[in-house]
C-alpha positions in Angstrom: -36.8 38.5 11.0 -34.9 35.7 12.9 -32.5 33.1 11.9 -33.2 29.4 11.7 -31.2 28.8 15.0 -33.9 31.1 16.5 -36.7 28.4 15.9 -38.6 27.4 19.0 -42.0 25.5 19.4 -45.0 27.7 18.8 -43.1 30.3 16.8 -45.2 31.4 13.7 -43.3 31.8 10.4 -44.3 33.7 7.1 -43.3 31.4 4.4 -44.3 32.4 0.8 -47.3 34.4 2.0 -48.5 31.7 4.2 -48.4 31.2 8.2 -46.8 28.1 9.7 -46.3 27.3 13.3 -43.1 25.2 14.3 -44.6 22.2 16.1 -41.1 20.4 16.5 -37.3 21.3 15.6 -34.0 19.7 15.9 -30.5 21.5 15.4 -28.4 18.6 13.5 -24.5 19.0 13.2 -23.4 16.1 10.9 -19.7 15.1 10.9 -19.4 16.3 7.3 -21.0 19.3 5.8 -22.7 22.4 7.5 -25.1 22.3 10.3 -28.8 22.5 9.5 -32.1 22.7 11.5 -34.6 19.9 10.7 -38.4 21.1 11.6 -41.9 20.0 11.3 -44.3 23.0 10.6 -48.1 23.3 10.5 -50.0 25.4 8.3 -52.1 27.7 10.5 -55.2 27.8 8.2 -55.3 24.2 6.5 -53.7 22.4 9.5 -51.3 20.5 7.0 -48.0 19.4 8.5 -44.8 19.4 6.5 -41.2 18.8 7.3 -38.9 21.5 6.4 -35.0 21.8 6.6 -33.3 25.1 7.0 -29.5 25.6 6.6 -28.1 27.1 10.0 -28.3 30.8 10.3 -30.5 31.3 7.3 -33.0 34.3 7.9 -36.7 33.2 8.1 -39.5 35.7 8.4 -41.4 35.5 11.7 -45.2 36.6 11.8 -46.2 39.0 14.4 -49.0 36.8 16.1 -50.9 38.4 19.0 -52.2 35.8 21.6 -54.9 37.0 23.8 -56.6 35.2 26.7 -60.3 34.8 26.0 -63.1 33.0 27.5 -65.4 31.1 25.4 -68.9 32.2 26.1 -71.6 30.3 23.8 -72.2 28.7 20.5 -74.8 30.7 18.7 -75.3 27.9 15.9 -73.1 29.3 13.0 -70.2 30.8 15.2 -68.5 30.6 18.5 -68.3 33.7 20.7 -65.5 34.6 22.9 -64.8 37.3 25.3 -61.6 39.2 25.7 -60.6 39.0 29.2 -58.8 42.3 29.2 -61.2 44.5 27.6 -64.4 42.6 27.3 -64.7 43.0 23.9 -66.8 39.9 22.2 -65.4 38.1 19.0 -67.4 35.7 16.9 -65.3 32.9 15.4 -66.0 30.5 12.6 -65.9 26.7 13.0 -63.0 26.7 10.6 -61.0 28.9 13.0 -61.9 27.0 16.1 -61.2 23.7 14.6 -60.7 20.6 16.7 -60.8 22.8 19.7 -64.7 22.5 19.9 -64.3 19.0 21.1 -62.7 20.2 24.4 -64.5 23.6 24.9 -67.0 24.2 27.6 -68.8 27.4 28.4 -66.9 29.9 30.3 -63.8 28.1 29.7 -60.5 30.1 29.2 -58.6 29.7 25.9 -55.9 31.5 24.0 -57.0 33.2 20.6 -54.1 34.1 18.1 -54.6 37.2 16.2 -52.8 38.1 13.0 -53.2 41.7 11.6 -56.3 41.8 13.7 -57.9 38.8 12.4 -58.3 35.7 14.5 -56.3 32.7 12.9 -56.6 29.8 15.5 -57.7 28.9 19.1 -55.3 27.3 21.5 -56.4 25.3 24.5 -54.6 24.2 27.6 -52.7 21.0 27.2 -55.5 19.1 28.9 -59.2 19.5 30.0 -61.4 17.8 32.6 -64.7 16.7 30.8 -67.7 14.5 32.3 -68.3 11.2 30.9 -72.1 11.5 29.9 -72.5 8.0 28.5 -70.4 4.8 28.6 -71.4 0.9 28.5 -70.9 -0.9 31.9 -67.7 -2.8 31.9 -68.1 -6.5 32.4 -67.1 -7.9 35.7 -64.3 -10.1 34.2 -63.0 -7.7 32.3 -61.6 -5.3 35.0 -58.1 -6.7 35.2 -57.5 -7.1 31.3 -56.5 -3.3 31.0 -58.9 -3.1 27.8 -60.7 0.1 26.6 -64.3 0.9 25.9 -65.7 3.9 24.0 -67.2 6.8 26.2 -68.9 10.2 25.3 -68.0 13.2 27.1 -70.3 16.2 27.8 -69.0 18.1 24.5 -70.1 14.9 22.4 -66.7 13.9 21.9 -66.0 10.1 21.9 -63.0 8.8 23.4 -61.6 5.5 24.6 -61.5 4.8 28.4 -60.5 1.9 30.6 -63.3 -0.6 31.1 -63.9 0.3 34.8 -65.0 3.8 34.3 -68.7 4.5 34.7 -71.2 7.3 33.7 -70.8 10.6 35.5 -67.2 10.2 36.0 -64.6 13.3 35.4 -61.8 12.3 33.2 -58.7 14.3 31.9 -58.1 14.4 28.2 -55.3 15.6 26.3 -56.5 18.3 23.9 -53.5 17.6 21.3 -54.2 14.0 21.0 -57.6 13.2 22.4 -56.4 10.5 24.5 -57.8 9.7 28.1 -55.0 10.7 30.8 -56.8 9.7 33.9 -59.7 9.8 36.2 -60.3 13.0 38.4 -61.7 13.0 41.7 -63.1 16.1 43.3 
C-alpha cells in the first residue's frame, strides 16, 4: 500500500482488480479546498488511458510487478520468444502482450518484460531504437529545403514519416513511445 502522494511515472496500481500504470501525475494545491493528485493511468492489459483524481494522502494499492531484463530471440509465427539474461530461461509471449513493441524489435535486442504473479503482462522497450530504412521514394530535387516529409518503411515493417532528404539503407533513430522520426544515425 502507498498513498496518492507516492505516485510516480511507471508505478503499477491495482484498482478494482485491474492493473493500471501511471503515465502522468500532478500534485495540485488549490487556493481553496484540500490538495489532490491528478493522474493519467493506462490499463496494462487493454491499453485504455483514463484520467483519475485522488485526494491527497488517500491509500492506493500498488501491484508488485517484477521487471526482468530479457533479450528478444525470434518470432515463431504465433508467439515471440524472449530469453531471461540472468538465468537463460526462455519465455514465449503472445502478440497481445508484446503489443506495439513488435514494430520496434529486432532479433537479439534487449527489452524489459514486466511480470505479475509469474505471468508476463507487457514489454517495455528503451525510449528510442535505431532501425534501417529499407524503402522510401526518392526526394525531389526542389523539395530538399521545404522541410516536408515522406513515408518510409523500416526493417521491422513499420511505416514512419521521414524528411525528404533521407534515402534507402539509412539508419534512423525512432521514438518507441510515439513512432516519430528523431534523427539520422551515422556509424
